[in-house]
N, CA, C and O atoms as CSV, one atom per row, in Angstrom:
chain,resi,resn,atom,element,x,y,z
A,1,PHE,N,N,0.640,-1.257,0.010
A,1,PHE,CA,C,-0.186,-0.023,-0.048
A,1,PHE,C,C,0.853,1.460,0.047
A,1,PHE,O,O,0.421,2.540,-0.357
A,2,SER,N,N,2.311,1.302,0.661
A,2,SER,CA,C,2.806,2.392,0.355
A,2,SER,C,C,3.325,2.644,-0.985
A,2,SER,O,O,3.782,3.779,-1.126
A,3,LYS,N,N,3.376,1.839,-2.061
A,3,LYS,CA,C,3.509,2.398,-3.330
A,3,LYS,C,C,2.559,2.975,-3.850
A,3,LYS,O,O,2.700,3.825,-4.729
A,4,VAL,N,N,1.254,2.535,-3.303
A,4,VAL,CA,C,0.230,3.316,-3.757
A,4,VAL,C,C,0.028,4.842,-3.386
A,4,VAL,O,O,-0.367,5.788,-4.067
A,5,LYS,N,N,0.484,4.740,-1.915
A,5,LYS,CA,C,0.420,6.063,-1.196
A,5,LYS,C,C,1.252,7.013,-1.848
A,5,LYS,O,O,0.841,8.055,-2.357
A,6,ASP,N,N,2.610,6.571,-1.816
A,6,ASP,CA,C,3.897,7.418,-2.352
A,6,ASP,C,C,4.024,7.491,-3.730
A,6,ASP,O,O,4.295,8.538,-4.319
A,7,GLY,N,N,3.826,6.350,-4.302
A,7,GLY,CA,C,4.456,6.587,-5.757
A,7,GLY,C,C,3.357,7.238,-6.749
A,7,GLY,O,O,3.779,7.834,-7.740
A,8,LEU,N,N,2.054,7.154,-6.536
A,8,LEU,CA,C,0.907,7.693,-7.145
A,8,LEU,C,C,0.238,8.582,-6.517
A,8,LEU,O,O,-0.726,9.101,-7.081
A,9,ALA,N,N,0.618,8.970,-5.152
A,9,ALA,CA,C,-0.083,10.141,-4.743
A,9,ALA,C,C,-1.291,10.039,-4.235
A,9,ALA,O,O,-2.054,10.969,-3.975
A,10,TYR,N,N,-1.518,8.597,-4.051
A,10,TYR,CA,C,-2.874,8.253,-3.926
A,10,TYR,C,C,-3.201,8.045,-2.395
A,10,TYR,O,O,-2.816,6.997,-1.877
A,11,ASP,N,N,-3.923,9.026,-1.593
A,11,ASP,CA,C,-4.031,8.972,-0.074
A,11,ASP,C,C,-5.644,8.866,0.591
A,11,ASP,O,O,-6.127,9.117,1.695
A,12,ARG,N,N,-6.036,8.493,-0.360
A,12,ARG,CA,C,-7.700,8.528,0.190
A,12,ARG,C,C,-8.570,7.590,-1.020
A,12,ARG,O,O,-8.116,7.357,-2.140
A,13,PHE,N,N,-9.823,7.154,-0.547
A,13,PHE,CA,C,-10.593,6.927,-1.522
A,13,PHE,C,C,-11.812,7.921,-1.968
A,13,PHE,O,O,-12.482,8.560,-1.157
A,14,ARG,N,N,-11.976,7.950,-3.230
A,14,ARG,CA,C,-12.359,8.758,-3.698
A,14,ARG,C,C,-14.181,8.761,-3.425
A,14,ARG,O,O,-14.799,9.800,-3.189
A,15,ARG,N,N,-14.707,7.645,-3.500
A,15,ARG,CA,C,-15.886,7.315,-3.175
A,15,ARG,C,C,-16.388,6.408,-1.993
A,15,ARG,O,O,-15.695,5.937,-1.090
A,16,ARG,N,N,-17.632,6.276,-2.175
A,16,ARG,CA,C,-18.121,5.684,-0.903
A,16,ARG,C,C,-18.892,4.443,-1.220
A,16,ARG,O,O,-19.519,4.398,-2.278
A,17,GLY,N,N,-18.900,3.379,-0.348
A,17,GLY,CA,C,-19.650,1.931,-0.485
A,17,GLY,C,C,-18.562,1.037,-1.170
A,17,GLY,O,O,-17.706,1.373,-1.988
A,18,MET,N,N,-18.793,-0.058,-0.681
A,18,MET,CA,C,-17.752,-1.336,-0.740
A,18,MET,C,C,-17.642,-1.610,-2.305
A,18,MET,O,O,-16.579,-2.027,-2.767
A,19,LYS,N,N,-18.653,-1.394,-3.048
A,19,LYS,CA,C,-18.318,-1.954,-4.717
A,19,LYS,C,C,-17.552,-0.842,-5.209
A,19,LYS,O,O,-16.572,-1.180,-5.872
A,20,LYS,N,N,-17.769,0.644,-5.037
A,20,LYS,CA,C,-17.040,1.565,-5.559
A,20,LYS,C,C,-15.512,1.601,-4.860
A,20,LYS,O,O,-14.564,2.141,-5.430
A,21,ILE,N,N,-15.433,1.120,-3.888
A,21,ILE,CA,C,-13.958,1.173,-3.145
A,21,ILE,C,C,-13.347,0.011,-3.899
A,21,ILE,O,O,-12.191,0.264,-4.236
A,22,VAL,N,N,-13.782,-1.211,-4.272
A,22,VAL,CA,C,-13.022,-2.305,-4.788
A,22,VAL,C,C,-13.133,-1.576,-6.313
A,22,VAL,O,O,-12.013,-1.704,-6.807
A,23,ALA,N,N,-13.690,-1.128,-6.912
A,23,ALA,CA,C,-13.700,-0.562,-8.409
A,23,ALA,C,C,-12.413,0.311,-8.353
A,23,ALA,O,O,-11.579,0.198,-9.251
A,24,ASP,N,N,-12.207,1.282,-7.200
A,24,ASP,CA,C,-11.335,2.099,-7.274
A,24,ASP,C,C,-9.904,1.770,-6.987
A,24,ASP,O,O,-8.901,2.427,-7.263
A,25,MET,N,N,-10.032,0.407,-6.264
A,25,MET,CA,C,-8.504,0.203,-5.832
A,25,MET,C,C,-8.077,-0.941,-7.422
A,25,MET,O,O,-6.930,-1.283,-7.710
A,26,MET,N,N,-9.201,-1.285,-8.127
A,26,MET,CA,C,-8.906,-2.215,-9.039
A,26,MET,C,C,-8.366,-1.257,-10.189
A,26,MET,O,O,-7.587,-1.753,-11.003
A,27,MET,N,N,-8.742,0.150,-10.320
A,27,MET,CA,C,-8.049,1.111,-11.301
A,27,MET,C,C,-6.813,1.450,-10.704
A,27,MET,O,O,-5.959,1.857,-11.492
A,28,VAL,N,N,-6.510,1.388,-9.539
A,28,VAL,CA,C,-5.311,1.737,-9.063
A,28,VAL,C,C,-4.250,0.685,-9.204
A,28,VAL,O,O,-3.050,0.925,-9.332
A,29,ALA,N,N,-4.724,-0.330,-9.173
A,29,ALA,CA,C,-4.056,-1.759,-9.397
A,29,ALA,C,C,-3.498,-1.533,-10.969
A,29,ALA,O,O,-2.310,-1.488,-11.289
A,30,MET,N,N,-4.420,-1.430,-11.686
A,30,MET,CA,C,-4.217,-1.275,-13.268
A,30,MET,C,C,-3.206,-0.327,-13.531
A,30,MET,O,O,-2.413,-0.439,-14.466
A,31,ALA,N,N,-3.220,0.727,-12.617
A,31,ALA,CA,C,-2.505,2.278,-12.922
A,31,ALA,C,C,-0.805,1.581,-12.868
A,31,ALA,O,O,0.090,1.732,-13.700
A,32,ILE,N,N,-0.784,0.787,-11.562
A,32,ILE,CA,C,0.606,0.419,-11.092
A,32,ILE,C,C,1.105,-0.415,-12.006
A,32,ILE,O,O,2.326,-0.396,-12.162
A,33,ASN,N,N,0.192,-1.442,-12.912
A,33,ASN,CA,C,0.790,-2.614,-13.772
A,33,ASN,C,C,1.307,-2.101,-15.105
A,33,ASN,O,O,2.192,-2.527,-15.848
A,34,LEU,N,N,0.243,-0.743,-15.207
A,34,LEU,CA,C,0.545,0.062,-16.544
A,34,LEU,C,C,2.031,0.804,-16.553
A,34,LEU,O,O,2.749,0.859,-17.551
A,35,ASN,N,N,2.330,1.318,-15.359
A,35,ASN,CA,C,3.622,1.808,-15.073
A,35,ASN,C,C,4.522,1.121,-15.061
A,35,ASN,O,O,5.618,1.679,-15.105
A,36,LYS,N,N,4.484,-0.418,-14.996
A,36,LYS,CA,C,5.561,-1.234,-14.835
A,36,LYS,C,C,5.808,-1.706,-16.433
A,36,LYS,O,O,6.876,-1.831,-17.031
A,37,LEU,N,N,4.646,-1.888,-16.833
A,37,LEU,CA,C,4.947,-2.075,-18.296
A,37,LEU,C,C,5.602,-0.910,-19.127
A,37,LEU,O,O,6.395,-0.982,-20.065
A,38,HIS,N,N,5.095,0.081,-18.568
A,38,HIS,CA,C,5.657,1.321,-19.478
A,38,HIS,C,C,7.149,1.363,-19.350
A,38,HIS,O,O,7.881,1.561,-20.320
A,39,SER,N,N,7.613,1.157,-18.036
A,39,SER,CA,C,8.977,1.228,-17.625
A,39,SER,C,C,9.781,0.337,-18.242
A,39,SER,O,O,10.898,0.726,-18.583
A,40,LYS,N,N,9.329,-1.194,-18.540
A,40,LYS,CA,C,9.938,-2.250,-18.830
A,40,LYS,C,C,9.868,-1.774,-20.530
A,40,LYS,O,O,10.909,-2.046,-21.130
A,41,ILE,N,N,8.896,-1.173,-21.284
A,41,ILE,CA,C,9.008,-1.050,-22.575
A,41,ILE,C,C,10.102,-0.217,-22.805
A,41,ILE,O,O,10.984,-0.537,-23.602
A,42,GLN,N,N,10.121,1.096,-22.009
A,42,GLN,CA,C,11.231,2.283,-22.268
A,42,GLN,C,C,12.512,1.573,-22.244
A,42,GLN,O,O,13.406,1.911,-23.019
A,43,ASN,N,N,12.698,0.412,-21.237
A,43,ASN,CA,C,13.893,-0.077,-20.964
A,43,ASN,C,C,14.349,-1.150,-21.762
A,43,ASN,O,O,15.481,-1.608,-21.607
A,44,ASN,N,N,13.501,-1.618,-22.666
A,44,ASN,CA,C,13.874,-2.617,-23.945
A,44,ASN,C,C,13.827,-4.050,-23.203
A,44,ASN,O,O,14.474,-4.964,-23.715
A,45,GLN,N,N,13.125,-4.283,-22.070
A,45,GLN,CA,C,12.926,-5.671,-21.458
A,45,GLN,C,C,11.729,-6.104,-21.640
A,45,GLN,O,O,10.954,-6.260,-20.697
A,46,THR,N,N,11.419,-6.354,-22.867
A,46,THR,CA,C,10.122,-6.999,-23.205
A,46,THR,C,C,10.512,-8.474,-23.489
A,46,THR,O,O,9.679,-9.145,-24.099
A,47,GLY,N,N,11.633,-9.035,-23.134
A,47,GLY,CA,C,11.723,-10.370,-23.681
A,47,GLY,C,C,10.596,-11.238,-22.771
A,47,GLY,O,O,9.637,-10.774,-22.154
A,48,ILE,N,N,11.001,-12.589,-22.879
A,48,ILE,CA,C,9.890,-13.832,-22.346
A,48,ILE,C,C,11.079,-14.100,-21.321
A,48,ILE,O,O,12.257,-14.156,-21.672
A,49,ILE,N,N,10.587,-14.275,-19.884
A,49,ILE,CA,C,11.260,-15.041,-18.828
A,49,ILE,C,C,11.402,-16.433,-18.987
A,49,ILE,O,O,10.419,-17.143,-19.200
A,50,GLU,N,N,12.475,-16.854,-18.906
A,50,GLU,CA,C,12.622,-18.704,-19.229
A,50,GLU,C,C,12.994,-18.899,-17.711
A,50,GLU,O,O,13.754,-18.196,-17.044
A,51,TYR,N,N,12.243,-20.082,-17.290
A,51,TYR,CA,C,12.814,-20.491,-15.889
A,51,TYR,C,C,13.368,-22.062,-16.223
A,51,TYR,O,O,12.785,-22.764,-17.050
A,52,LYS,N,N,14.423,-22.472,-15.568
A,52,LYS,CA,C,14.859,-23.288,-15.423
A,52,LYS,C,C,14.243,-24.472,-14.797
A,52,LYS,O,O,13.601,-24.187,-13.786
A,53,LYS,N,N,14.258,-25.658,-15.097
A,53,LYS,CA,C,13.426,-26.473,-14.313
A,53,LYS,C,C,14.590,-27.095,-12.893
A,53,LYS,O,O,15.813,-27.220,-12.962
A,54,ALA,N,N,13.656,-27.398,-11.667
A,54,ALA,CA,C,14.442,-27.628,-10.643
A,54,ALA,C,C,15.220,-28.910,-11.042
A,54,ALA,O,O,14.950,-29.548,-12.059
A,55,ALA,N,N,16.242,-29.253,-10.137
A,55,ALA,CA,C,16.857,-30.417,-10.099
A,55,ALA,C,C,16.536,-31.521,-9.269
A,55,ALA,O,O,17.199,-32.557,-9.336
């Protein structure tokens, strides 16, 4: 939650009611993911991650 408050300057819910708060948090989560994607595209880190099989 600190990333939301500090990084996006999001300090309070803008709506009232549980459904609206959940929708608000989903929008914030999408914004965080879009920021991550934008950062990866800018740094040319768009390759596929390959995991090695454990021995």
